C-alpha positions as CSV (number, residue, x, y, z in Angstrom):
1,M,-0.1,0.1,0.1
2,E,1.6,3.3,-1.1
3,A,2.0,5.4,2.3
4,A,0.4,9.0,2.3
5,L,2.2,11.8,4.2
6,T,0.2,13.6,6.8
7,S,0.8,17.5,7.2
8,G,3.6,16.8,9.9
9,G,5.4,14.4,7.5
10,S,4.6,11.2,8.9
11,V,3.0,8.4,7.3
12,S,-0.7,7.6,8.0
13,R,-1.2,4.6,9.7
14,Y,-4.7,2.9,10.3
15,V,-6.1,0.1,12.2
16,V,-9.4,-1.4,10.9
17,F,-11.4,-3.2,12.9
18,S,-13.8,-6.0,11.8
19,H,-16.8,-7.3,14.2
20,G,-18.0,-10.8,14.6
21,Q,-21.3,-11.7,13.3
22,E,-23.3,-10.7,16.4
23,G,-21.5,-7.6,17.0
24,G,-21.5,-4.2,16.0
25,P,-18.6,-1.7,14.9
26,W,-17.9,0.1,18.2
27,G,-18.5,-3.1,20.8
28,R,-16.8,-3.3,23.7
29,K,-13.3,-5.1,22.5
30,I,-13.2,-2.9,19.5
31,S,-13.5,0.3,21.5
32,A,-10.8,-0.6,24.2
33,L,-8.2,-1.8,21.2
34,A,-9.1,1.7,19.1
35,E,-8.0,3.2,22.5
36,V,-4.6,1.3,22.3
37,A,-4.2,2.0,18.4
38,R,-5.0,5.6,19.1
39,S,-2.0,5.7,21.4
40,E,0.3,4.0,19.4
41,G,-0.4,6.9,16.8
42,Y,-3.0,4.9,14.3
43,E,-6.3,6.2,13.3
44,A,-9.0,3.9,14.2
45,E,-11.7,2.8,12.1
46,S,-14.2,0.2,12.3
47,V,-16.6,-1.5,9.4
48,D,-20.2,-2.0,10.0
49,Y,-21.3,-5.2,8.5
50,R,-24.6,-5.3,10.6
51,G,-27.3,-6.9,7.8
52,I,-24.2,-8.5,5.6
53,D,-24.5,-12.1,6.1
54,H,-22.5,-13.5,3.6
55,P,-18.6,-13.9,4.6
56,R,-17.5,-12.7,0.8
57,S,-19.5,-10.0,0.8
58,R,-18.0,-8.9,4.3
59,I,-14.6,-9.0,2.4
60,T,-16.1,-6.9,-0.6
61,R,-17.0,-4.4,2.1
62,L,-13.5,-4.4,3.9
63,V,-11.6,-3.9,0.6
64,D,-14.0,-1.4,-0.7
65,F,-13.9,0.5,2.8
66,C,-10.0,0.4,2.7
67,K,-9.4,1.6,-0.8
68,E,-10.0,5.1,0.6
69,L,-7.3,5.0,3.1
70,Q,-3.8,5.5,2.1
71,G,-0.9,4.8,4.3
72,D,-0.1,1.5,6.6
73,L,-2.9,-0.8,7.0
74,V,-3.1,-3.3,10.2
75,L,-6.3,-5.2,10.1
76,V,-8.0,-6.6,13.6
77,G,-10.9,-8.9,13.6
78,S,-13.2,-11.0,16.0
79,S,-14.7,-14.3,15.1
80,L,-16.4,-13.7,11.7
81,G,-14.1,-10.4,11.6
82,G,-11.0,-12.6,12.1
83,F,-12.0,-14.6,8.9
84,V,-12.8,-11.3,6.8
85,S,-9.5,-9.8,7.8
86,V,-7.4,-12.8,7.2
87,A,-8.9,-13.4,3.7
88,S,-8.4,-9.4,3.0
89,A,-4.9,-8.9,4.4
90,S,-2.9,-9.9,1.0
91,L,-5.8,-8.0,-1.1
92,L,-5.2,-4.7,0.9
93,H,-1.2,-5.1,1.6
94,A,-1.9,-5.1,5.4
95,R,0.9,-4.6,7.3
96,G,-0.1,-6.8,10.2
97,V,-3.4,-8.7,11.0
98,F,-4.5,-8.9,15.0
99,L,-7.4,-11.7,15.2
100,I,-9.2,-12.6,18.4
101,A,-11.1,-15.8,18.4
102,P,-11.1,-15.9,14.5
103,A,-13.7,-18.2,12.6
104,L,-11.1,-19.8,10.7
105,Y,-11.6,-23.5,9.3
106,T,-15.3,-23.2,10.4
107,E,-17.7,-25.3,8.9
108,G,-20.1,-22.8,6.2
109,L,-17.4,-20.4,5.3
110,P,-15.2,-20.2,2.1
111,Q,-12.0,-21.8,2.1
112,L,-8.7,-19.8,2.4
113,R,-6.9,-19.6,-0.5
114,P,-3.4,-20.9,-0.1
115,G,-0.7,-18.3,1.1
116,V,-3.8,-15.9,2.1
117,L,-1.8,-14.3,4.6
118,D,1.7,-12.5,3.7
119,C,2.0,-10.0,6.8
120,P,2.8,-10.6,10.5
121,A,-0.4,-12.0,12.6
122,T,-1.1,-12.5,16.1
123,V,-4.1,-14.7,17.2
124,V,-5.5,-14.5,20.7
125,H,-8.0,-17.3,21.5
126,G,-9.9,-18.4,24.9
127,W,-9.6,-22.3,25.9
128,H,-13.2,-22.5,26.6
129,D,-14.5,-21.2,23.4
130,E,-17.9,-22.5,23.1
131,V,-18.4,-21.2,19.2
132,V,-15.1,-21.5,17.4
133,P,-12.8,-24.4,18.7
134,Y,-9.2,-23.0,19.7
135,E,-7.6,-26.0,17.7
136,H,-8.6,-23.7,14.8
137,S,-6.6,-21.1,15.9
138,V,-3.5,-23.2,16.9
139,R,-4.0,-25.0,13.3
140,F,-3.8,-21.4,11.7
141,A,-0.7,-20.2,13.9
142,K,1.2,-23.5,13.1
143,E,0.6,-22.9,9.3
144,Y,1.4,-19.3,8.8
145,G,3.9,-18.9,11.7
146,A,1.7,-16.7,13.6
147,A,1.7,-15.7,17.4
148,L,-0.4,-17.3,19.2
149,H,-2.0,-16.5,22.6
150,L,-4.5,-19.0,24.4
151,L,-6.1,-17.6,27.5
152,E,-8.5,-18.6,30.2
153,G,-11.8,-17.5,28.5
154,D,-15.0,-18.2,26.0
155,H,-15.5,-16.8,22.8
156,R,-15.9,-13.5,23.8
157,L,-13.0,-12.9,25.9
158,H,-14.5,-10.0,27.9
159,N,-12.5,-11.3,31.0
160,Q,-9.4,-10.8,29.1
161,L,-9.9,-7.3,27.8
162,R,-6.5,-5.9,29.6
163,V,-4.4,-8.9,28.5
164,I,-5.6,-8.6,24.9
165,N,-4.9,-4.7,25.1
166,H,-1.2,-5.3,26.5
167,L,-0.7,-8.0,23.1
168,F,-2.3,-5.5,20.6
169,E,0.0,-2.8,22.1
170,Y,3.0,-5.1,21.9
171,F,1.9,-6.3,18.1
172,L,1.7,-2.7,17.1
173,I,5.0,-1.8,18.7
174,A,6.7,-4.7,17.2
175,L,5.4,-4.1,13.7
176,D,7.8,-0.7,13.8
177,L,11.0,-2.8,15.2
178,P,13.2,-3.3,12.4
179,P,13.9,-7.2,11.3
180,P,16.3,-9.0,13.5
181,A,19.8,-9.2,11.9
182,F,21.1,-12.6,10.9
183,E,24.8,-13.5,11.1
């Protein structure tokens, strides 16, 4: 993605949130994570998918929404929003993807195309998720070399919001670090 300069000469940076099937664009987790994003110098945006049930239509909505944003792009998705974020990441040249209990490898969803992810990713999932088995996130993390954090919690992970905020802050900071030098 071509980086746009702000009036101060710095690159515009965006975090774009994708909520789950039953959620809304500014729910509890997204609102909390948006504060973290802003504190790290990102503009926070959230796509409203309410009334859009088909996953491919949600992917189209996210891609269309992000076409207007010029600069670095980090995608954050929860549940079905996680699937949408992963499926869209390479199309949008995302700088990173942060996933919360993502609906990956879930029956009824389209299969992800091979090599769908070409950027750093972190996955957070609850051990007691009753909607999406945590094993799906383990499989994804293994296949794509993503960081994986399994937490004591259910699908919504509301009891782990402080931990998720810290993990997200670390994720954003790590995106700005230079790659490790190999000897």
